[in-house]
C-alpha positions in Angstrom: 0.0 0.0 0.0 1.0 3.6 -0.5 2.2 5.6 2.4 -0.2 7.4 4.7 -1.4 6.3 8.2 -4.9 5.5 9.2 -6.6 7.3 12.1 -9.4 6.5 14.4 -11.6 8.2 17.0 -12.9 6.2 19.9 -16.0 6.9 21.9 -16.2 4.9 25.2 -18.9 4.5 27.9 -21.6 7.1 28.4 -22.4 6.3 32.0 -20.1 6.1 35.0 -21.5 4.1 37.8 -18.7 5.1 40.2 -17.9 8.6 41.6 -19.4 11.1 39.1 -16.3 13.2 39.4 -13.9 10.4 38.5 -11.8 10.9 35.4 -11.2 8.4 32.6 -8.0 7.7 31.0 -8.5 6.5 27.4 -6.3 3.6 26.3 -5.7 4.6 22.8 -2.5 4.4 20.6 0.1 6.1 18.6 0.0 9.9 18.7 -1.1 12.6 21.1 -4.1 14.1 22.8 -6.3 17.0 21.8 -6.3 19.9 24.2 -9.5 21.5 25.2 -8.9 24.3 22.7 -8.5 24.1 19.0 -4.7 23.9 19.1 -2.1 21.3 18.2 -2.6 18.0 20.0 -0.5 17.7 23.1 1.9 14.7 23.5 0.5 13.1 26.6 -2.9 11.7 27.5 -5.2 13.8 29.7 -6.1 11.9 32.8 -8.7 14.2 34.2 -12.2 14.9 32.9 -12.5 18.4 31.5 -14.5 21.0 33.5 -18.1 21.8 32.4 -18.4 23.5 29.0 -14.9 22.6 27.8 -14.2 20.3 24.9 -13.1 16.7 25.8 -9.4 15.7 25.7 -8.3 13.3 23.0 -5.7 10.6 23.4 -3.9 8.5 20.8 -0.8 8.0 22.9 1.0 4.6 22.5 1.5 4.5 26.3 -0.6 2.1 28.3 -3.4 3.6 30.4 -6.0 2.5 33.0 -9.5 3.6 33.8 -11.2 4.3 37.2 -14.6 3.4 35.8 -16.1 0.3 37.4 -18.7 -0.3 34.7 -18.5 -1.0 31.0 -21.3 0.6 28.9 -19.7 1.3 25.5 -16.9 2.9 23.7 -16.2 4.8 20.4 -13.0 5.5 18.4 -11.6 6.8 15.3 -8.7 5.3 13.3 -6.5 6.4 10.4 -3.4 5.2 8.7 0.0 6.7 7.8 3.1 4.6 6.7 0.9 1.7 5.7 -2.1 3.8 4.7 -4.4 1.7 6.9 -7.2 3.2 8.8 -8.4 1.5 12.0 -10.5 1.9 15.1 -11.0 0.4 18.5 -12.6 0.9 21.9 -10.3 2.9 24.2 -12.0 4.2 27.3 -11.3 1.3 29.5 -8.1 -0.5 30.2 -9.9 -3.7 29.1 -9.6 -2.4 25.5 -5.8 -1.8 25.7 -4.9 -5.2 24.3 -7.3 -4.7 21.3 -5.9 -1.3 20.7 -2.3 -2.4 20.8 -3.0 -5.4 18.6 -4.8 -3.2 16.1 -2.0 -0.7 16.1 0.6 -3.4 15.5 -1.6 -5.3 12.9 -2.7 -2.3 10.9 -0.2 0.4 11.7 -3.0 2.6 12.7 -3.4 5.9 14.6 -6.1 5.3 17.3 -7.7 8.4 18.8 -9.9 8.1 21.9 -12.3 10.9 22.9 -12.4 11.2 26.7 -15.9 12.8 26.7 -17.8 13.7 29.8 -20.0 11.0 31.3 -23.5 10.7 32.8 -24.9 11.0 35.4 -22.8 14.2 36.1 -23.1 15.2 32.4 -26.3 14.1 30.8 -27.5 14.0 27.2 -26.4 15.6 24.8 -23.0 16.4 26.4 -21.2 13.2 25.5 -22.4 13.5 21.8 -21.4 17.1 21.6 -18.0 16.3 23.0 -17.5 13.4 20.5 -18.5 15.7 17.6 -16.1 18.4 18.7 -13.2 15.9 18.8 -14.2 14.5 15.4 -14.3 17.9 13.7 -11.0 18.9 15.4 -9.3 15.8 14.3 -10.6 16.0 10.7 -9.0 19.3 10.1 -6.5 19.0 7.2 -3.6 20.5 9.2 -4.2 18.0 12.1 -4.4 15.0 9.8 -1.2 16.2 8.0 0.6 16.8 11.4 0.2 13.2 12.3 0.7 11.7 8.9 -2.9 10.4 8.5 -4.3 9.5 5.1 -7.5 11.6 4.9 -9.1 9.0 2.6 -8.8 6.1 5.2 -10.6 7.2 8.4 -13.0 5.0 10.3 -15.2 5.5 13.4 -16.1 2.6 15.7 -18.0 2.0 18.9 -19.3 -0.8 20.9 -22.4 -1.1 23.1 -23.7 2.3 23.9 -20.6 3.7 22.2 -22.2 2.5 19.0 -24.9 5.1 19.5 -22.3 7.9 19.5 -20.2 6.3 16.7 -23.0 6.0 14.2 -24.6 9.4 15.1 -21.3 11.2 14.8 -20.8 9.5 11.4 -24.3 10.3 10.3 -24.0 14.0 11.3 -20.6 14.3 9.6 -21.8 12.7 6.4 -24.7 15.1 6.2 -22.5 18.1 6.9 -21.2 19.7 3.6 -17.9 20.6 5.3 -17.2 17.0 6.4 -19.1 14.9 3.9 -17.2 11.9 2.6 -14.3 12.4 5.1 -15.3 9.2 6.9 -14.6 6.0 4.9 -16.2 3.5 7.2 -17.9 2.9 10.5 -17.7 -0.2 12.6 -20.2 -1.1 15.4 -19.8 -4.0 17.8 -23.1 -5.1 19.5 -24.4 -1.5 19.4 -27.4 -0.2 21.3 -29.3 1.9 18.8 -32.8 2.6 20.1 -34.9 3.0 23.3 -38.4 3.1 21.7 -39.3 -0.5 22.1 -37.8 -2.3 25.1 -39.7 -5.5 24.5 -38.0 -6.9 21.3 -37.4 -10.6 21.1 -33.7 -10.1 22.2 -34.9 -8.2 25.2 -37.2 -11.1 26.2 -34.8 -13.9 25.5 -31.8 -12.3 27.2 -33.4 -10.3 30.0 -31.1 -11.8 32.6 -27.9 -11.3 30.6 -25.2 -12.5 30.5 -23.3 -9.4 31.4 -26.0 -6.9 30.3 -29.4 -7.6 31.8 -32.5 -5.8 30.7 -32.8 -4.0 34.0 -29.2 -2.8 33.9 -29.5 -1.6 30.3 -32.6 0.4 31.3 -30.9 1.9 34.3 -27.9 3.0 32.3 -30.0 4.4 29.5 -32.1 6.4 32.0 -29.0 7.8 33.8 -27.9 9.2 30.5 -31.1 11.1 30.2 -32.5 12.0 33.6 -32.5 11.4 37.4 -36.3 10.9 37.4 -37.0 7.4 38.7 -40.3 7.2 37.0 -38.7 6.8 33.6 -36.9 3.4 34.2 -40.1 2.0 35.8 -42.1 3.0 32.7 -39.5 1.5 30.4 -39.7 -1.8 32.2 -43.3 -1.9 31.2 -42.6 -0.6 27.7 -44.9 2.4 28.5 -42.4 5.2 28.4 -43.0 6.7 24.9 -44.9 10.0 24.7 -48.0 10.7 22.7 -47.2 11.7 19.2 -44.4 9.2 18.8 -46.3 6.4 17.0 -45.0 7.5 13.6 -41.5 6.5 14.7 -42.3 2.8 15.5 -42.1 1.9 11.8 -38.3 2.4 12.0 -37.9 -0.1 14.8 -40.8 -2.5 14.1 -39.1 -5.9 14.6 -42.1 -7.8 13.2 -41.2 -6.2 9.8 -37.5 -5.5 10.0 -36.1 -8.7 11.7 -35.4 -11.8 9.6 -37.7 -14.7 10.5 -35.1 -16.7 12.4 -35.0 -14.0 15.1 -38.7 -13.5 15.4 -39.3 -17.1 16.6 -42.6 -17.4 18.3 -42.7 -13.9 19.7 -45.8 -11.7 19.1 -45.4 -8.0 18.3 -47.0 -5.6 20.7 -46.7 -1.9 20.1 -45.4 0.1 23.0 -48.0 1.9 25.1 -48.1 5.7 24.6 -48.7 8.6 27.0 -48.5 6.7 30.3 -45.6 8.7 31.7 -46.2 12.1 33.2 -44.3 14.2 32.6 -43.4 12.9 29.2 -39.9 13.0 27.7 -39.7 14.4 24.2 -36.0 13.5 24.2 -37.1 9.9 23.7 -38.1 10.8 20.1 -34.6 12.3 19.4 -32.6 10.4 16.8 -29.4 11.4 18.6 -30.6 9.1 21.4 -32.0 6.4 19.1 -30.1 6.5 15.7 -32.5 3.8 14.4 -35.3 6.4 14.1 -33.4 8.4 11.6 -35.3 8.4 8.3 -33.9 6.8 5.1 -32.7 10.1 3.6 -30.3 10.4 6.6 -29.1 6.8 6.5 -28.5 6.6 2.8 -25.4 8.9 3.1 -23.6 6.6 5.6 -20.3 5.0 4.5 -19.1 1.4 4.4 -20.4 -0.2 7.5 -19.4 -3.2 9.7 -21.8 -4.5 12.3 -21.2 -7.4 14.7 -24.1 -8.8 16.8 -24.2 -11.6 19.4 -27.1 -14.1 19.8 -27.2 -13.9 23.6 -27.4 -10.1 23.9 -30.4 -7.9 24.6 -29.1 -5.4 22.0 -28.9 -8.1 19.3 -32.1 -6.9 17.5 -31.0 -3.3 17.4 -27.9 -4.2 15.3 -29.8 -6.6 13.0 -32.6 -4.1 12.3 -29.9 -1.5 11.5 -28.4 -3.9 9.0 -31.8 -4.3 7.4 -32.4 -0.6 7.2 -29.0 0.3 5.8 -29.1 -2.4 3.1 -32.6 -1.2 2.1 -31.2 2.3 1.3 -28.1 1.0 -0.5 -25.4 1.3 2.2 -22.7 -1.5 1.8 -22.9 -3.5 5.1 -20.9 -6.4 6.4 -22.7 -8.2 9.2 -21.1 -10.8 11.4 -23.4 -12.6 13.8 -21.8 -14.7 16.6 -24.2 -17.5 17.5 -22.5 -18.3 20.8 -21.7 -14.6 21.5 -22.8 -12.4 24.4 -22.6 -8.7 25.2 -19.3 -7.3 26.4 -17.2 -10.3 25.4 -14.6 -8.1 23.7 -13.7 -6.5 27.1 -13.0 -10.0 28.6 -9.8 -10.8 26.6 -7.6 -9.4 29.3 -6.3 -11.3 32.4 -7.7 -13.1 34.3 -10.4 -14.0 31.7 -8.6 -14.4 28.3 -12.0 -15.3 26.8 -11.6 -17.1 23.5 -14.9 -15.7 22.4 -13.5 -12.2 22.9 -10.5 -13.0 20.8 -12.7 -14.3 18.0 -14.7 -11.1 18.0 -11.5 -9.1 18.0 -10.1 -11.1 15.1 -13.3 -10.6 13.0 -13.4 -6.9 13.7 -9.7 -6.3 12.9 -9.7 -8.6 9.8 -12.6 -6.5 8.4 -10.6 -3.3 9.0 -7.6 -4.8 7.4 -9.5 -5.8 4.3 -11.6 -2.6 3.9 -9.5 0.3 5.1 
């Protein structure tokens, strides 16, 4: 391949279940970190969370890092290539991802950039998304890409779990922005959570007790991202949380139409109940929270896409429906489904687990990047 290094931006968990003031140290590779002003990226990672109303730090240092966060809820990254002209991306927020990031760096010769965005519950929606967009736009400046030897035609954004929400929304917003259109070559999503309209899909029913991510835990994390109101998670458990006036959105997540037959099994579709929650939450109808409710005109501009789903995962159907919708509008999609997979497996490749399933997912993910970026 020609010379030019790939680059990646990573978006990690949106919710911190520990001390709300704890900082996170992204575990990304090769390069430097963005300061909280539009200036050249500093050489060391930023270990502390930025104060309110300041942009998030970015880290693509090759040095190892750790995280104080006790809970995994997702991650997002960007990747790009230089000497080998190979773009790449990987989860970086938690130390559990350090092995994947290092292997990706060695395998692809990639620049991996992690966005240390602010977390809920201290900073609720849309702070994390705004931080991730800021980092993306900063990194995509021509002088920044040139400074770090990144090939501007080989940039990819990735995210896992709730980080998949941020990854695909950042990609979508950039692709529909004339200034940044076509600057992202690909997006890669690993067991992404992409909607909160219907919390009673087949995968929610079959995997409500986990493993790793139970239905109750997913609802708790999702609600912490939006509000401290305890009425919302209770309404979500009953699938009665959507406000009046949201029925027109259900066609975008209707699993009885959008899921392949093998995943419907014997489940019967029942539309979520509207208007039961008082006060209602209009934010539940925001596509920045649920990317699956973006209309076809927004989705058709998305780049080459990789989606990995796991059978034993409450978020399985989100990813599969997204595959269906993207293919319908002509987006080129590669879908890997892991029949024996479960949510969070990629983060269990480190000691003491060394989970073979996690290595398999990592291999599929990085092989796709190697072939397509």
